[in-house]
BAFI-3210 file (N, C-alpha, C; in Angstrom, 3 decimals, decimal comma, padded with zeros to 6 digits):
// residues 195
n [1|2|3|4|5|6|7|8|9|10|11|12|13|14|15|16|17|18|19|20|21|22|23|24|25|26|27|28|29|30|31|32|33|34|35|36|37|38|39|40|41|42|43|44|45|46|47|48|49|50|51|52|53|54|55|56|57|58|59|60|61|62|63|64|65|66|67|68|69|70|71|72|73|74|75|76|77|78|79|80|81|82|83|84|85|86|87|88|89|90|91|92|93|94|95|96|97|98|99|100|101|102|103|104|105|106|107|108|109|110|111|112|113|114|115|116|117|118|119|120|121|122|123|124|125|126|127|128|129|130|131|132|133|134|135|136|137|138|139|140|141|142|143|144|145|146|147|148|149|150|151|152|153|154|155|156|157|158|159|160|161|162|163|164|165|166|167|168|169|170|171|172|173|174|175|176|177|178|179|180|181|182|183|184|185|186|187|188|189|190|191|192|193|194|195]
n.u [-246,352|-245,467|-243,875|-241,774|-240,623|-239,735|-237,789|-235,917|-235,142|-234,145|-231,953|-230,428|-229,974|-228,379|-226,085|-225,288|-224,629|-222,470|-220,635|-220,269|-219,079|-216,690|-215,573|-215,229|-213,387|-210,180|-207,264|-204,736|-201,504|-198,066|-195,862|-193,725|-190,298|-187,684|-184,803|-181,772|-179,138|-176,640|-177,040|-175,161|-172,255|-171,665|-169,261|-168,826|-171,056|-170,487|-168,114|-169,098|-170,753|-168,867|-167,478|-169,401|-169,573|-166,913|-165,532|-163,213|-161,210|-160,007|-156,943|-157,560|-160,325|-160,185|-158,765|-160,645|-162,731|-161,503|-161,081|-163,718|-164,521|-162,740|-163,611|-166,245|-165,630|-164,216|-166,250|-168,081|-166,552|-166,193|-168,859|-169,485|-167,600|-168,370|-170,811|-170,511|-171,187|-169,604|-168,593|-170,905|-171,895|-169,787|-169,949|-172,499|-172,047|-170,171|-171,611|-173,774|-172,893|-171,596|-168,543|-165,249|-163,405|-164,668|-164,719|-162,250|-161,076|-162,084|-161,069|-158,289|-157,783|-158,373|-156,403|-154,097|-154,403|-154,100|-151,432|-150,261|-150,807|-148,974|-146,948|-147,678|-148,633|-146,717|-147,031|-149,112|-148,084|-147,212|-149,656|-151,161|-149,603|-149,706|-152,452|-152,905|-151,575|-152,988|-155,533|-155,083|-154,419|-156,862|-158,407|-157,134|-157,723|-160,498|-160,838|-159,694|-161,483|-163,873|-163,219|-162,936|-165,586|-166,864|-165,692|-166,616|-169,378|-169,367|-168,318|-170,430|-172,605|-171,901|-171,329|-168,355|-166,587|-163,651|-161,314|-158,813|-156,634|-158,489|-158,574|-160,169|-159,800|-158,471|-160,446|-162,414|-161,197|-160,947|-163,625|-164,504|-163,063|-164,022|-166,374|-169,778|-171,698|-170,282|-169,635|-169,024|-170,192|-173,320|-174,727|-176,717|-177,881|-179,197|-177,802|-177,531|-179,460|-180,851|-179,355]
n.v [-091,379|-093,685|-094,695|-092,870|-093,315|-095,864|-095,485|-094,027|-095,866|-097,874|-096,618|-096,195|-098,843|-099,657|-098,129|-099,299|-101,872|-101,279|-100,276|-102,557|-104,195|-102,877|-103,215|-105,961|-106,381|-107,552|-106,503|-104,804|-105,764|-104,788|-106,314|-108,960|-108,316|-109,279|-111,171|-110,390|-110,475|-111,762|-111,686|-109,251|-109,949|-109,480|-108,167|-107,012|-105,300|-103,542|-102,429|-101,125|-099,246|-097,747|-096,693|-094,971|-093,188|-092,312|-091,520|-092,720|-090,627|-089,215|-087,383|-084,958|-084,698|-084,591|-082,177|-080,380|-080,784|-079,957|-077,276|-076,376|-076,777|-075,031|-072,603|-072,460|-072,309|-069,868|-068,127|-068,432|-067,487|-064,859|-063,958|-064,191|-062,444|-060,010|-059,666|-058,690|-056,136|-053,744|-053,739|-053,641|-051,143|-049,574|-050,006|-048,909|-046,274|-045,377|-045,775|-044,045|-041,506|-039,026|-039,348|-038,304|-040,122|-042,290|-041,827|-042,400|-044,261|-043,514|-040,846|-041,210|-042,670|-040,729|-038,829|-040,308|-040,695|-038,054|-037,709|-039,377|-037,951|-035,996|-036,068|-034,588|-032,249|-030,721|-029,203|-030,414|-032,418|-031,266|-030,284|-032,682|-034,109|-032,449|-032,549|-035,305|-035,531|-033,628|-034,754|-037,190|-036,124|-034,908|-037,257|-038,535|-036,711|-036,947|-039,657|-039,481|-037,704|-039,153|-041,436|-040,383|-039,570|-042,046|-043,428|-041,897|-042,383|-045,177|-045,543|-044,444|-046,088|-048,864|-050,985|-051,233|-050,879|-051,262|-050,212|-051,223|-053,466|-054,600|-054,051|-052,044|-049,491|-049,952|-051,460|-049,507|-047,622|-049,194|-049,668|-047,056|-046,306|-048,003|-048,033|-047,245|-049,023|-051,403|-052,332|-054,706|-056,440|-055,449|-052,082|-051,126|-048,898|-045,815|-042,807|-040,141|-041,183|-042,125|-044,336]
n.w [-031,316|-030,102|-032,093|-032,142|-029,658|-030,094|-032,059|-030,631|-028,662|-030,265|-031,351|-029,040|-028,381|-030,521|-030,031|-027,605|-028,463|-030,142|-028,255|-026,708|-028,585|-029,011|-026,483|-026,394|-028,358|-029,181|-027,389|-028,962|-028,993|-029,037|-031,391|-030,349|-029,627|-031,747|-031,192|-032,303|-031,736|-029,531|-025,947|-024,223|-022,275|-018,731|-018,331|-020,862|-020,974|-018,857|-019,836|-022,108|-020,875|-019,410|-021,551|-022,582|-020,439|-020,032|-022,672|-025,130|-026,777|-029,858|-030,497|-031,744|-031,216|-028,441|-028,043|-029,105|-027,308|-024,903|-025,544|-025,690|-023,022|-021,704|-022,818|-021,805|-019,069|-018,935|-019,792|-017,707|-015,541|-016,395|-016,364|-013,595|-012,499|-013,616|-012,454|-009,955|-007,490|-007,579|-010,159|-011,721|-010,977|-011,917|-014,731|-015,217|-014,406|-016,286|-018,666|-018,414|-018,904|-021,165|-022,968|-023,768|-024,498|-025,781|-028,452|-029,355|-031,201|-033,846|-033,909|-033,636|-035,984|-037,908|-037,294|-037,841|-040,570|-041,304|-040,630|-042,512|-044,756|-044,729|-046,570|-048,758|-047,654|-045,595|-043,226|-041,907|-040,314|-037,911|-036,931|-036,675|-034,838|-032,566|-032,252|-031,619|-029,135|-027,643|-027,694|-026,291|-023,813|-023,113|-022,923|-020,769|-018,702|-018,696|-017,903|-015,359|-013,958|-014,236|-012,797|-010,216|-009,769|-009,884|-007,695|-005,543|-005,696|-005,348|-002,748|-001,344|-002,026|-001,942|000,663|002,570|000,435|-001,453|-003,645|-004,288|-005,962|-007,748|-010,403|-011,467|-012,538|-014,972|-016,246|-016,409|-018,124|-020,424|-021,042|-021,466|-023,721|-025,673|-028,305|-027,794|-028,870|-029,109|-026,603|-024,025|-021,263|-022,753|-022,843|-020,129|-019,271|-020,348|-021,807|-019,531|-017,902|-014,723|-012,402]
ca.u [-245,548|-244,832|-242,811|-240,629|-239,956|-239,084|-236,578|-234,928|-234,628|-233,347|-230,676|-229,694|-229,559|-227,251|-224,901|-224,846|-224,003|-221,157|-219,768|-219,944|-218,152|-215,384|-215,048|-214,840|-212,303|-208,916|-206,315|-203,597|-200,216|-196,985|-195,231|-192,531|-189,036|-186,869|-183,432|-180,884|-177,753|-176,582|-177,013|-173,757|-171,851|-171,584|-168,012|-169,051|-172,010|-169,760|-167,176|-169,886|-171,193|-167,696|-167,173|-170,339|-169,245|-165,565|-165,199|-161,836|-161,266|-158,778|-156,290|-158,311|-161,565|-159,828|-158,460|-161,910|-163,460|-160,806|-161,369|-165,102|-164,536|-162,070|-164,496|-167,328|-165,059|-163,941|-167,537|-168,656|-165,742|-166,509|-170,185|-169,468|-166,827|-169,148|-172,038|-170,227|-171,830|-168,725|-168,481|-172,188|-171,923|-168,792|-170,524|-173,597|-171,475|-169,562|-172,621|-174,746|-172,283|-170,825|-167,107|-164,374|-162,629|-165,356|-164,462|-160,800|-160,670|-162,249|-160,170|-156,925|-157,699|-158,317|-155,090|-153,092|-154,567|-153,500|-149,966|-149,851|-150,967|-147,901|-146,081|-148,098|-148,792|-145,820|-147,494|-150,061|-147,403|-147,245|-151,042|-151,598|-148,873|-150,319|-153,812|-152,864|-151,226|-154,106|-156,628|-154,710|-154,518|-158,296|-158,860|-156,615|-158,520|-161,830|-160,740|-159,444|-162,711|-164,864|-162,801|-163,306|-167,045|-167,225|-165,291|-167,531|-170,631|-169,160|-168,210|-171,754|-173,598|-171,458|-170,705|-167,031|-165,963|-162,208|-160,971|-157,453|-156,442|-159,638|-158,411|-161,345|-159,389|-158,218|-161,743|-163,095|-160,572|-161,297|-165,037|-164,649|-162,463|-164,833|-167,605|-170,937|-172,363|-169,465|-169,277|-169,430|-171,605|-173,976|-175,157|-178,027|-178,354|-179,075|-177,078|-178,312|-180,461|-180,481|-179,099]
ca.v [-091,319|-094,971|-094,859|-092,066|-094,021|-097,022|-095,022|-093,674|-097,082|-098,586|-095,893|-096,504|-100,247|-099,706|-097,593|-100,297|-102,962|-100,786|-100,217|-103,943|-104,708|-102,273|-103,805|-107,343|-106,426|-107,870|-105,402|-105,062|-105,621|-104,728|-107,595|-109,149|-108,009|-110,443|-111,045|-110,614|-110,483|-112,386|-110,785|-109,006|-110,417|-108,398|-107,440|-106,197|-104,243|-102,547|-101,732|-100,202|-098,146|-096,901|-095,975|-093,852|-092,213|-091,779|-091,971|-092,634|-089,651|-088,966|-086,143|-083,831|-084,588|-084,170|-080,748|-079,656|-080,869|-079,084|-075,900|-076,089|-076,692|-073,773|-071,502|-072,388|-071,860|-068,433|-067,427|-068,436|-066,576|-063,504|-063,610|-063,994|-061,234|-058,836|-059,563|-058,067|-054,813|-052,641|-053,746|-053,180|-049,695|-048,991|-050,000|-047,946|-044,934|-045,032|-045,756|-042,961|-040,195|-038,842|-039,430|-037,936|-041,324|-043,268|-041,517|-042,525|-044,951|-042,673|-039,680|-041,666|-043,002|-039,458|-038,212|-041,106|-040,349|-036,722|-037,885|-039,944|-036,918|-034,996|-036,100|-033,527|-031,029|-030,935|-028,541|-031,310|-033,248|-030,526|-030,236|-034,015|-034,462|-031,682|-033,078|-036,582|-035,297|-032,919|-035,703|-038,092|-035,360|-034,831|-038,591|-038,744|-035,904|-037,548|-040,857|-039,054|-037,176|-040,229|-042,303|-039,707|-039,643|-043,437|-043,766|-041,215|-043,139|-046,534|-045,458|-044,139|-047,129|-050,227|-051,040|-051,866|-050,811|-051,022|-050,372|-051,724|-054,822|-055,119|-053,639|-051,264|-048,352|-050,445|-051,806|-048,257|-047,053|-050,051|-049,435|-045,690|-046,223|-048,787|-047,403|-047,683|-050,152|-052,616|-052,632|-056,025|-056,608|-054,297|-050,973|-051,313|-047,561|-044,815|-041,604|-039,204|-041,889|-042,445|-045,774]
ca.w [-030,112|-029,869|-033,083|-031,724|-028,572|-030,666|-032,739|-029,609|-028,029|-031,260|-031,443|-027,812|-028,466|-031,459|-029,333|-026,634|-029,215|-030,595|-027,074|-026,334|-029,595|-028,729|-025,255|-026,653|-029,345|-028,504|-027,252|-029,835|-028,316|-030,023|-031,690|-029,512|-030,311|-032,090|-030,701|-033,438|-031,261|-028,207|-024,799|-023,857|-020,942|-017,745|-018,606|-022,059|-020,634|-018,045|-020,722|-022,939|-020,005|-019,135|-022,797|-022,666|-019,392|-020,263|-024,021|-025,613|-027,860|-030,603|-030,046|-032,292|-030,443|-027,080|-028,096|-029,289|-026,038|-023,944|-025,949|-025,284|-021,556|-021,344|-023,207|-020,815|-017,795|-019,059|-019,834|-016,351|-014,725|-016,860|-015,863|-012,140|-012,206|-014,018|-011,667|-008,664|-007,451|-007,988|-011,625|-012,265|-010,771|-012,835|-016,086|-015,274|-014,300|-017,580|-019,724|-018,226|-019,201|-022,398|-022,723|-024,887|-024,845|-026,609|-029,868|-029,523|-032,430|-035,043|-033,875|-033,919|-037,412|-038,664|-037,088|-038,563|-041,994|-041,471|-040,601|-043,795|-045,786|-044,589|-047,751|-049,664|-046,852|-044,452|-042,003|-041,251|-039,308|-036,646|-036,478|-036,252|-033,608|-031,468|-032,095|-030,899|-027,722|-027,003|-027,497|-025,197|-022,572|-022,815|-022,489|-019,420|-017,766|-018,647|-017,073|-013,973|-013,355|-014,162|-011,695|-008,962|-009,656|-009,583|-006,322|-004,623|-005,715|-004,825|-001,279|-000,802|-002,301|-001,657|001,983|002,606|-000,889|-001,492|-005,062|-004,513|-006,444|-008,496|-011,803|-011,862|-013,385|-016,334|-016,827|-016,731|-019,329|-021,553|-021,382|-021,978|-025,059|-026,608|-028,790|-026,999|-029,510|-029,028|-025,221|-023,564|-021,560|-023,362|-021,980|-019,496|-018,891|-021,421|-021,402|-018,732|-017,111|-013,341|-012,214]
c.u [-244,795|-243,696|-241,575|-239,860|-239,168|-237,770|-235,489|-234,330|-233,786|-231,963|-229,804|-229,181|-228,363|-225,962|-224,361|-224,135|-222,611|-220,173|-219,333|-218,942|-216,750|-214,747|-214,554|-213,683|-210,991|-207,982|-205,096|-202,311|-199,127|-196,344|-193,982|-191,271|-188,288|-185,454|-182,505|-179,422|-177,730|-176,539|-175,560|-173,469|-171,760|-170,353|-168,181|-170,002|-171,335|-168,789|-167,916|-170,350|-170,040|-167,293|-168,107|-169,984|-167,910|-165,091|-163,711|-161,868|-159,939|-158,179|-157,067|-159,606|-161,292|-159,506|-159,735|-162,714|-162,830|-161,056|-162,756|-165,193|-163,888|-162,942|-165,620|-166,821|-164,774|-165,231|-168,153|-167,890|-166,029|-167,852|-170,175|-168,698|-167,631|-170,446|-171,788|-170,732|-170,914|-168,561|-169,769|-172,281|-170,950|-169,358|-171,622|-173,087|-170,893|-170,640|-173,586|-174,199|-171,638|-169,354|-166,338|-163,676|-163,350|-165,197|-162,982|-160,425|-160,922|-161,284|-158,750|-156,773|-157,609|-156,942|-153,981|-153,180|-153,950|-151,979|-149,462|-149,944|-149,875|-146,914|-146,404|-148,246|-147,955|-146,308|-148,502|-149,402|-147,430|-148,653|-151,487|-150,887|-149,473|-151,737|-153,847|-152,580|-152,347|-155,269|-156,317|-154,780|-155,989|-158,842|-158,387|-157,407|-159,923|-161,835|-160,553|-160,728|-163,807|-164,534|-163,161|-164,804|-167,483|-166,884|-166,229|-168,854|-170,478|-169,042|-169,579|-172,721|-173,184|-170,777|-169,372|-166,312|-164,481|-161,753|-159,619|-157,458|-157,589|-159,609|-159,592|-160,973|-159,161|-159,529|-162,516|-162,527|-160,952|-162,735|-165,240|-164,116|-163,312|-166,072|-168,805|-171,602|-171,606|-169,070|-169,834|-169,191|-172,223|-174,443|-176,562|-178,672|-178,180|-178,322|-178,003|-179,347|-179,950|-180,299|-178,958]
c.v [-092,607|-095,177|-094,036|-092,753|-095,209|-096,617|-094,673|-094,919|-097,881|-097,941|-096,198|-097,930|-100,383|-099,204|-098,592|-101,448|-102,540|-100,732|-101,612|-104,531|-104,151|-102,913|-105,216|-107,453|-106,690|-106,653|-105,738|-104,770|-105,536|-106,097|-107,746|-108,876|-109,295|-110,173|-111,382|-110,550|-111,135|-111,334|-110,555|-109,528|-109,222|-107,534|-106,520|-105,032|-103,141|-101,750|-100,720|-099,001|-097,195|-096,105|-094,783|-092,770|-091,524|-092,228|-091,820|-091,761|-089,594|-087,648|-084,906|-083,616|-084,105|-082,674|-079,917|-079,657|-079,961|-077,617|-075,482|-075,926|-075,384|-072,565|-071,337|-071,867|-070,359|-067,620|-067,335|-067,478|-065,124|-063,043|-063,346|-062,729|-059,984|-058,678|-058,915|-056,629|-053,666|-052,572|-053,253|-051,661|-048,992|-048,911|-048,957|-046,512|-044,494|-044,869|-044,581|-041,596|-040,199|-038,883|-039,020|-039,182|-042,257|-042,993|-041,657|-043,157|-044,113|-041,481|-040,087|-042,033|-041,740|-038,815|-038,988|-040,819|-038,978|-036,829|-038,463|-038,919|-035,864|-035,020|-034,935|-032,195|-031,164|-030,283|-029,401|-032,173|-032,572|-030,540|-031,604|-034,454|-033,741|-032,215|-034,386|-036,356|-034,568|-033,881|-036,672|-037,386|-035,220|-036,173|-038,880|-037,963|-036,489|-038,788|-040,472|-038,582|-038,250|-041,178|-041,679|-039,786|-041,050|-043,798|-043,138|-041,985|-044,511|-046,521|-045,194|-045,321|-048,530|-050,256|-051,797|-051,853|-050,501|-051,261|-051,019|-053,185|-055,404|-054,733|-052,824|-050,103|-048,824|-050,858|-050,560|-047,658|-047,868|-049,805|-048,048|-045,568|-046,946|-048,001|-048,030|-048,938|-051,468|-052,983|-053,990|-056,133|-055,311|-053,262|-051,234|-049,977|-046,636|-043,609|-040,667|-039,870|-042,150|-043,942|-046,099]
c.w [-029,900|-030,850|-032,730|-030,591|-029,110|-031,340|-031,729|-028,975|-029,000|-031,389|-030,224|-027,848|-029,403|-030,801|-028,324|-027,310|-029,673|-029,428|-026,662|-027,309|-029,368|-027,508|-025,503|-027,629|-028,622|-028,504|-028,104|-029,074|-029,369|-030,202|-030,822|-030,319|-030,608|-031,649|-031,859|-033,042|-029,881|-027,106|-024,406|-022,453|-020,007|-018,011|-019,811|-021,761|-019,810|-018,903|-021,601|-022,123|-019,708|-020,380|-022,968|-021,650|-019,647|-021,641|-024,333|-026,853|-028,598|-030,101|-030,529|-031,508|-029,023|-027,040|-028,242|-027,995|-024,983|-024,252|-025,494|-023,766|-021,102|-021,671|-022,196|-019,479|-017,830|-019,065|-018,439|-015,441|-015,100|-016,311|-014,362|-011,779|-012,533|-013,248|-010,303|-008,658|-007,887|-009,498|-012,277|-012,142|-011,716|-014,252|-016,208|-015,223|-015,636|-018,651|-019,611|-018,613|-020,580|-022,037|-023,974|-025,404|-025,808|-028,101|-030,202|-030,861|-033,679|-035,078|-034,214|-035,391|-038,272|-038,520|-037,785|-040,062|-042,266|-041,467|-041,923|-044,922|-045,696|-045,746|-048,676|-048,935|-045,574|-043,148|-041,233|-040,172|-037,945|-036,073|-035,949|-034,982|-032,407|-031,192|-031,316|-029,425|-026,982|-026,733|-026,360|-023,850|-022,143|-022,304|-021,066|-018,376|-017,612|-017,747|-015,608|-013,306|-013,254|-013,006|-010,345|-008,725|-009,261|-008,141|-005,304|-004,534|-005,062|-003,304|-000,648|-000,941|-001,858|-000,294|001,923|001,276|-000,753|-002,931|-005,322|-004,957|-007,250|-009,971|-012,308|-012,778|-014,821|-017,009|-017,229|-018,021|-020,560|-022,001|-021,970|-023,399|-026,096|-027,023|-028,094|-027,570|-029,278|-027,598|-024,807|-022,074|-022,050|-022,356|-021,458|-019,176|-020,081|-020,891|-020,650|-017,841|-015,696|-013,222|-010,755]
res [x|x|x|x|x|x|x|x|x|x|x|x|x|x|x|x|x|x|x|x|x|x|x|x|x|x|x|x|x|x|x|x|x|x|x|x|x|x|x|x|x|x|x|x|x|x|x|x|x|x|x|x|x|x|x|x|x|x|x|x|x|x|x|x|x|x|x|x|x|x|x|x|x|x|x|x|x|x|x|x|x|x|x|x|x|x|x|x|x|x|x|x|x|x|x|x|x|x|x|x|x|x|x|x|x|x|x|x|x|x|x|x|x|x|x|x|x|x|x|x|x|x|x|x|x|x|x|x|x|x|x|x|x|x|x|x|x|x|x|x|x|x|x|x|x|x|x|x|x|x|x|x|x|x|x|x|x|x|x|x|x|x|x|x|x|x|x|x|x|x|x|x|x|x|x|x|x|x|x|x|x|x|x|x|x|x|x|x|x|x|x|x|x|x|x]
***
């Protein structure tokens, strides 16, 4: 028993000695910095600070900076304009319904290819001409009925809604003509979904 107590006390004594050694060890401080240049005068320090705040740029750098500033300003204006409730409702209204207009680009490309093929099949010119006009008429009717549907919803949901001077019809047509995958901002509503 006595030997066990001795071992424990010896171990505790060793730990105390190690702690004391750590406490007595000198604190290592970083080496002082060497001065390898003279201290700048107040005038030089102010000039350096002003250069950091208002840098002198070359014409190329200035144009790049102006481009970046204009891009950010346009992005911010686009985001704020698209965050208005009438625009959000317009996007959701268009995105929730099928539209004849969203297939405009593929249909027009097919009809143009048919017009080019009239060299070999002359009767295709009549068919493609009638097809283009019929498709544009369908698109016009689609836009008209979608606009009526949107206005009805907007008057019911948005207090004090007034569509005049907001370019909502042109935005609606642009969104309806664009393929769903390429719409910007992207579609937040699936087809047939309530919004």
